[in-house]
N, C-alpha and C positions, 0 to 999 in steps of 0.2 A: 474332278470338280472340287473346288474348295469349300470346306465346310462353313455353312453360314455362321457358326459360332466364332470361327476364326476370323472371318471378315468383320464380325462386330468388335471382337477384341482388338483386332489390328487397327481398325479405324479410331478406336478410343485411345490407343497407346502409341501409335506411330509417331506422332509429333513429339511426344515426350521421350520416346526412345531415341529419336533423331537428335533431340537436344542433348540427352545424356552422353550419346556416343560422340557427338561433335565436341562437346566440352572436354571430354577425356582425350580424344585423338587430335584435336586442333584443326582439322581439316574436314569441311563438308563432304568432299569427295570420298575420303576414307570412311567417314560415317556412313554415307549412303551405301558404300560397298558392304560394310558389316551389317547395316540394316536389311540389306537384300539376303545376306547369309541367315540372319535371324528368321526372316519371313520363310525362307526355303525350308528351314529346320521345323518351323511350326507347320507348314504345309505337309511335310512328310509325316507328321503325326496323324494327319487324316482325321477320322472321326474320334480317334482317342483324345484329340485336343479338346473336344466338347465335354470330355469328362474330368478335365483339370478343374480343381476347386477355385483357383484364382488365376485366370488367364493372364492378367497383367503382371503378376508376380513371376509366373512361369516365362514370359517374354522377356522380363528384365534379368531373370537368372541366365536364360540363354544368351542374352546380349553381354552380360558380365563375363560369362565363360568364353565367348568368342573374342571379347576385348582382351582378356587375360592371355589367350592363345596368341592372339596377334601381337601383343607387347612382348610376350616371351619369345617369339620368333625373330622380333625386330631387334632385340637386345644387342647393342654393339658389343664386339669383342676386340679387345686390344692385343695385337700380336706381341709375343715377347721378343726381345732382341736376341739375335743369334749369339751375341758375345756375352749374354748373361752368365755370370759365374754360377757354377753348380754348387749346390749346398754340399758341405762335407758329409761323407757317409758316416752314419752313427753306427755303433756296434748293434747288430740286429739282435732283437729279442729272441729267446729260444722259440717262442711261439712262431715267429716268422719262418725259422728254419725247419719247423716240424713238417712243413710240406714234403720234406725229403722222404719221410716215412709213408706218406699218403699212397703212392702207386701200389706198393706191396701190400698194405693193409687193405686197400680197396679191392685188390685182386683176390684177398682171402675172404670177403664178404660173399654172401649168397647173391645170385643173379638179380633177384627182385631188389635188394637192398643196394646193390651196385648201380643198378638202373636208376633208382630214385635219387641216390646221391649225385650221380653223374648229371642226370637230366636237369635236377633243380639247383644244385649247389655249385657244380662245376660249370655246366653249360648255361646256366642262368635262366632255364625254363621256368615257367610259372607252375604253381601246384595245380591250378585248373587245367593246364595243358597236360600235365602228367596224368590227371584223372581221365581226360578225354583219350589219351593214348593208351591207357590200360583199360578203359571201358568200365571205370568205377566211379563212385561218387567223389565230390570235392572232399567231404570229410574223410572218406576212406583214403584218399591220396594224402591228405594231411596226416593221418595216422600212420600211414606207411613211411612217410618221409621222416616223421618224428621217431618211429621205431629204428629206422635204418641209421639215423643220425646217432641214436643212443648205442647201437651195436658198434658203429664205427669208433665212437668215442671209447668204449670199452676196449676194443681191439687195439686202438692206437696206445691207450694207457698200458695195457699188458705187453703188447708186442714191441713197442718202442721204449718201454720202461720210462714213461712220463712220470716226472716227479713235480710236485707242486709246492709253492711257499706257503707261508702262514696266512697270505691274503687268498689263496686259491688260484693264483696265476701260475703258469707253467714255469718252472725254475730251470728244468734240464730234461734232457731225454737221450736215448741211445739210437743213433740213426741205423736203419735197416735198409740194406741195398735191395733193389728190386730183384725178383726172382729171375733166374737166368732165362733168356728168351723174351724178356719184356723190355 
């Protein structure tokens, strides 16, 4: 059952929302489709919708977000031609080649540090997902990844003999081959 407060807010805002979406999208059919999506999202709120301080503002915010998502997805991409000349390779900065040291130094970290670095920084997992995986709070996961990064940095500096220039940028390092069997 639809909450009466939603029906009241919807009746008061529907025409204005339709006009807003139609103006932005240029087609009534597209505006109607997005308007239905907004109504469905509002219905899913159930009784919580009645606790919204400004229902009209809430509906417009949902409509703006839905519109932004639709426009982002419909953005046209222009394919690059196959015969496009490749940019000349520049000499890579020392920091780019520093990844040569990473496998060995990573293997020298403790299991918790290695998991945190691998999960978040290498595999691209979120800190929230790490927290859930480890059964700890988000702040605990953030602290763990921060400490792991600090230990990784210290081991990279020492083990790979990283040297910095006057600006603090990496100027050089000594590559370390992976341990045998890796």
